[in-house]
C-alpha positions as a Markdown table, in Angstrom:
| # | Residue | x | y | z |
|---|---|---|---|---|
| 1 | Met | 43.5 | -2.4 | -18.3 |
| 2 | Asn | 40.9 | -4.1 | -16.1 |
| 3 | Asn | 40.9 | -7.8 | -17.2 |
| 4 | Lys | 43.3 | -10.5 | -18.5 |
| 5 | Asn | 41.7 | -10.6 | -21.8 |
| 6 | Cys | 42.3 | -6.8 | -22.6 |
| 7 | Leu | 46.0 | -7.5 | -21.4 |
| 8 | Ile | 46.3 | -10.5 | -23.5 |
| 9 | Asp | 45.1 | -8.7 | -26.4 |
| 10 | Asp | 47.4 | -5.7 | -25.9 |
| 11 | Leu | 50.4 | -8.2 | -25.8 |
| 12 | Arg | 49.2 | -9.8 | -28.9 |
| 13 | Ala | 49.1 | -6.6 | -30.7 |
| 14 | Arg | 52.6 | -5.5 | -29.6 |
| 15 | Leu | 54.2 | -8.9 | -30.5 |
| 16 | Ser | 52.2 | -10.2 | -33.5 |
| 17 | His | 55.0 | -8.9 | -36.0 |
| 18 | Leu | 57.6 | -11.1 | -34.5 |
| 19 | Pro | 58.3 | -14.2 | -36.7 |
| 20 | Gly | 58.5 | -17.5 | -34.3 |
| 21 | Leu | 55.7 | -15.9 | -31.8 |
| 22 | Thr | 53.5 | -18.8 | -30.4 |
| 23 | Glu | 50.9 | -18.7 | -27.6 |
| 24 | Lys | 50.5 | -21.2 | -25.0 |
| 25 | Lys | 48.5 | -21.6 | -21.6 |
| 26 | Met | 51.1 | -21.9 | -18.8 |
| 27 | Met | 52.1 | -20.6 | -15.4 |
| 28 | Gly | 48.4 | -20.2 | -14.5 |
| 29 | Gly | 47.7 | -17.9 | -17.5 |
| 30 | His | 48.2 | -17.2 | -21.1 |
| 31 | Cys | 51.9 | -16.8 | -22.4 |
| 32 | Phe | 53.6 | -15.6 | -25.6 |
| 33 | Leu | 56.8 | -17.4 | -26.5 |
| 34 | Leu | 59.4 | -16.3 | -29.2 |
| 35 | Asn | 61.1 | -19.6 | -30.8 |
| 36 | Gly | 59.8 | -21.7 | -27.7 |
| 37 | His | 61.1 | -19.2 | -24.9 |
| 38 | Met | 58.8 | -17.3 | -22.8 |
| 39 | Leu | 58.4 | -13.6 | -23.4 |
| 40 | Gly | 55.7 | -12.9 | -20.9 |
| 41 | Gly | 51.8 | -12.9 | -20.6 |
| 42 | Ser | 49.2 | -12.1 | -17.9 |
| 43 | Gly | 49.5 | -12.6 | -14.2 |
| 44 | Cys | 48.2 | -11.0 | -10.8 |
| 45 | Asn | 50.2 | -9.7 | -8.0 |
| 46 | Glu | 49.5 | -10.9 | -4.4 |
| 47 | Ala | 46.9 | -8.2 | -4.1 |
| 48 | Gly | 44.9 | -9.8 | -7.1 |
| 49 | Asp | 45.7 | -7.1 | -9.5 |
| 50 | Ile | 46.1 | -8.0 | -13.0 |
| 51 | Cys | 49.6 | -7.4 | -14.4 |
| 52 | Tyr | 52.0 | -8.2 | -17.2 |
| 53 | Met | 54.2 | -11.1 | -16.5 |
| 54 | Ile | 57.5 | -10.3 | -18.4 |
| 55 | Arg | 60.4 | -12.7 | -18.5 |
| 56 | Val | 63.7 | -10.4 | -19.2 |
| 57 | Gly | 66.2 | -13.2 | -18.0 |
| 58 | Lys | 68.6 | -12.9 | -15.2 |
| 59 | Glu | 71.1 | -11.2 | -17.5 |
| 60 | Asn | 68.8 | -8.2 | -18.2 |
| 61 | Ala | 67.7 | -8.0 | -14.6 |
| 62 | Thr | 69.8 | -4.8 | -13.8 |
| 63 | Ala | 68.3 | -3.1 | -16.8 |
| 64 | Ala | 64.9 | -4.1 | -15.9 |
| 65 | Glu | 65.1 | -2.8 | -12.4 |
| 66 | Gln | 65.7 | 0.7 | -13.6 |
| 67 | Leu | 62.3 | 0.6 | -15.4 |
| 68 | Asn | 59.2 | 1.7 | -13.6 |
| 69 | Gly | 56.1 | -0.2 | -12.3 |
| 70 | Trp | 57.5 | -3.6 | -11.3 |
| 71 | Gln | 57.7 | -6.1 | -8.7 |
| 72 | Pro | 59.3 | -9.6 | -8.6 |
| 73 | Leu | 57.3 | -12.5 | -9.6 |
| 74 | Ile | 57.2 | -14.8 | -6.6 |
| 75 | Lys | 55.7 | -18.3 | -6.8 |
| 76 | Gly | 55.3 | -20.6 | -4.0 |
| 77 | Gly | 57.5 | -18.1 | -1.8 |
| 78 | Arg | 60.3 | -18.2 | -4.3 |
| 79 | Thr | 61.6 | -15.2 | -6.2 |
| 80 | Met | 61.7 | -16.1 | -9.8 |
| 81 | Gly | 64.8 | -14.7 | -11.2 |
| 82 | Gly | 64.4 | -12.5 | -14.3 |
| 83 | Met | 60.8 | -12.5 | -14.2 |
| 84 | Tyr | 58.7 | -9.7 | -13.2 |
| 85 | Leu | 55.0 | -8.4 | -12.7 |
| 86 | Val | 54.6 | -5.0 | -14.5 |
| 87 | Asp | 51.9 | -2.6 | -13.8 |
| 88 | Pro | 49.8 | -2.3 | -17.0 |
| 89 | Asn | 48.9 | 1.3 | -16.2 |
| 90 | Gln | 52.1 | 3.0 | -17.3 |
| 91 | Pro | 52.8 | 4.9 | -20.6 |
| 92 | Ser | 52.9 | 2.6 | -23.8 |
| 93 | Gln | 56.6 | 3.2 | -24.1 |
| 94 | Glu | 57.5 | 1.9 | -20.7 |
| 95 | Ile | 55.7 | -1.4 | -21.6 |
| 96 | Asp | 57.5 | -1.5 | -24.9 |
| 97 | Asn | 60.7 | -1.1 | -22.9 |
| 98 | Trp | 60.1 | -4.2 | -20.8 |
| 99 | Leu | 59.0 | -6.0 | -24.0 |
| 100 | Thr | 62.3 | -5.0 | -25.7 |
| 101 | Leu | 64.3 | -6.6 | -22.8 |
| 102 | Ala | 62.3 | -9.7 | -23.0 |
| 103 | Ile | 62.6 | -10.1 | -26.7 |
| 104 | Arg | 66.5 | -9.3 | -26.4 |
| 105 | Asn | 66.5 | -12.4 | -23.9 |
| 106 | Ala | 64.5 | -15.0 | -25.6 |
| 107 | Ser | 66.3 | -13.8 | -29.1 |
| 108 | Ser | 69.7 | -14.6 | -27.2 |
| 109 | Leu | 68.7 | -18.4 | -26.8 |
| 110 | Pro | 68.8 | -21.2 | -29.1 |
| 111 | Pro | 65.4 | -22.1 | -30.6 |
| 112 | Lys | 63.6 | -25.1 | -29.0 |
């Protein structure tokens, strides 16, 4: 995927079946939330490459780090625990694996 709009459209298609899904501009991009909790959205790595920004939560970090194509999300020199930048040029199933962890995390939290 070569631009943020394509990436956002892809996330929308993958997540639109979820009841309680909303979209919001935040963290310098476009994010998807489940019951008020961020699943992820679009982001860029330090090289300026467009990536998925996925929030799996700290509880799912070990499982997430077994997946492919990630780097930690760093904002202002600080590593954001439980949040990752994920390479969009991976097999579809790998992206789904990341989103499964994000959905598991958001679903474990009380609705906002």
